[in-house]
C-alpha positions in Angstrom: 0.2 -22.9 10.1 2.3 -24.0 13.0 0.9 -21.4 15.4 -1.5 -23.1 17.8 -2.1 -19.8 19.6 -3.2 -18.0 16.4 -5.4 -20.9 15.4 -7.2 -21.0 18.7 -7.6 -17.2 19.0 -8.7 -16.9 15.4 -11.2 -19.7 15.6 -12.7 -18.3 18.9 -12.8 -14.8 17.4 -14.4 -16.0 14.2 -16.9 -18.3 15.8 -17.9 -16.3 18.8 -17.8 -12.9 17.0 -15.6 -11.5 19.7 -14.6 -7.9 19.5 -10.9 -8.7 19.2 -9.2 -7.5 16.0 -8.2 -10.4 13.8 -5.4 -8.2 12.2 -4.0 -7.7 15.6 -4.1 -11.5 16.3 -2.3 -12.2 13.0 0.3 -9.6 13.8 0.6 -10.9 17.4 1.1 -14.4 16.2 3.9 -13.2 13.9 5.8 -11.9 16.8 5.8 -15.4 18.5 8.0 -16.9 15.8 11.2 -15.7 17.5 11.7 -12.7 15.2 13.2 -9.7 16.9 12.9 -7.1 14.2 13.6 -3.6 15.5 11.4 -2.1 12.9 8.0 -3.0 11.4 8.3 -6.4 9.6 8.2 -6.3 5.8 7.6 -9.0 3.2 10.8 -10.4 1.7 11.7 -13.2 -0.6 13.3 -16.5 0.5 16.9 -15.8 -0.6 15.6 -14.3 -3.9 12.9 -17.0 -4.4 9.2 -17.1 -3.7 8.1 -18.9 -0.5 6.6 -22.4 -0.8 2.9 -22.8 -0.3 0.6 -25.8 0.4 -2.7 -26.9 -1.0 -4.9 -25.4 1.8 -3.2 -22.0 1.5 -3.5 -22.1 -2.3 -7.2 -23.0 -2.0 -7.8 -20.2 0.4 -6.1 -17.6 -1.6 -7.9 -18.8 -4.8 -11.2 -18.4 -2.9 -10.4 -14.8 -1.9 -9.1 -14.0 -5.3 -12.2 -15.3 -7.0 -14.5 -13.4 -4.6 -12.5 -10.2 -5.3 -12.5 -10.7 -9.1 -16.2 -11.1 -9.1 -16.8 -8.0 -6.9 -14.3 -5.6 -8.5 -16.5 -4.5 -11.5 -19.4 -3.5 -9.2 -16.9 -1.8 -6.8 -15.3 0.1 -9.6 -18.7 1.3 -10.8 -19.9 2.3 -7.3 -22.6 -0.4 -7.4 -21.4 -2.3 -4.4 -23.6 -1.7 -1.3 -22.9 -2.3 2.4 -24.4 -5.8 2.4 -22.2 -6.6 -0.6 -19.1 -5.4 1.3 -20.2 -7.4 4.4 -20.6 -10.6 2.3 -17.2 -10.0 0.6 -15.5 -9.4 4.0 -17.1 -12.6 5.3 -15.7 -14.5 2.3 -12.2 -13.1 3.0 -12.5 -14.0 6.7 -13.8 -17.5 6.0 -10.9 -18.3 3.6 -8.4 -16.9 6.0 -9.8 -19.0 8.8 -9.5 -22.1 6.5 -5.9 -21.3 5.8 -5.1 -20.7 9.5 -6.6 -24.0 10.4 -5.1 -26.2 7.7 -2.0 -24.5 6.3 1.4 -26.1 7.3 4.3 -24.0 6.1 7.9 -23.8 7.3 8.3 -21.3 10.1 10.0 -18.6 7.9 7.3 -18.9 5.2 4.6 -18.9 7.9 6.0 -15.7 9.4 5.9 -14.0 6.0 2.4 -15.3 5.4 1.3 -13.6 8.6 2.1 -10.3 7.1 -0.2 -11.0 4.1 -3.0 -12.3 6.4 -2.8 -9.2 8.6 -3.5 -7.1 5.5 -6.3 -9.4 4.3 -8.0 -9.2 7.7 -7.5 -5.4 8.0 -9.1 -5.0 4.5 -12.0 -7.3 5.6 -12.4 -5.2 8.7 -12.6 -2.0 6.7 -15.1 -3.6 4.3 -17.3 -4.4 7.3 -17.3 -0.8 8.2 -15.3 -1.3 11.4 -12.4 1.0 10.4 -12.2 4.7 9.9 -11.4 4.1 6.2 -14.2 3.8 3.6 -15.4 0.3 2.8 -13.9 0.7 -0.7 -10.5 1.2 0.8 -10.8 -2.2 2.5 -11.3 -3.8 -0.9 -8.2 -2.0 -2.2 -6.3 -3.3 0.8 -7.3 -6.9 0.1 -6.3 -6.6 -3.6 -2.9 -5.2 -2.5 -2.5 -8.1 -0.2 -3.3 -10.5 -3.0 -0.7 -8.8 -5.2 1.9 -9.2 -2.4 1.0 -12.8 -2.0 1.5 -13.3 -5.8 4.9 -11.6 -5.6 6.2 -13.4 -2.6 4.6 -16.9 -2.6 4.9 -19.7 -5.2 1.4 -20.4 -6.4 1.4 -21.6 -10.0 -1.2 -19.8 -12.2 -2.1 -17.3 -9.5 -2.8 -13.8 -10.8 -4.1 -11.3 -8.3 -7.6 -9.9 -9.0 -7.4 -6.3 -10.4 -3.9 -6.6 -11.5 
């Protein structure tokens, strides 16, 4: 992505384990693209078409999707413990960090991607037990973010886990 501030902040946060909220960083970075929406930003298509992606983004999203697909059966049968949720959240965070570091999208696509990233990170945070919502709800939020990604971004062959 072309947001050096987000890259630096996300890397420091992930590596140092700082208490800053990654979803807030992703949302903050979105606001530095020059958008001046009066209301909360929402995902939209690119003139009726899906946004372009690049290889690092597709690799990251595939990694998150595979991790979620593997975890969903145990989650659905209530056989997913706290350590499992922590590991799943770590996989989401690791893949998001990879995308943030290597992904190079056009500014408009990048701004839209930030909305998906914010949801992925909020879901990971809930899976880590850092949110008021149950850990299970964090997994649901990640799956919903994957579905949004599939709808709004061109990624051949991508089908969101659980849907």
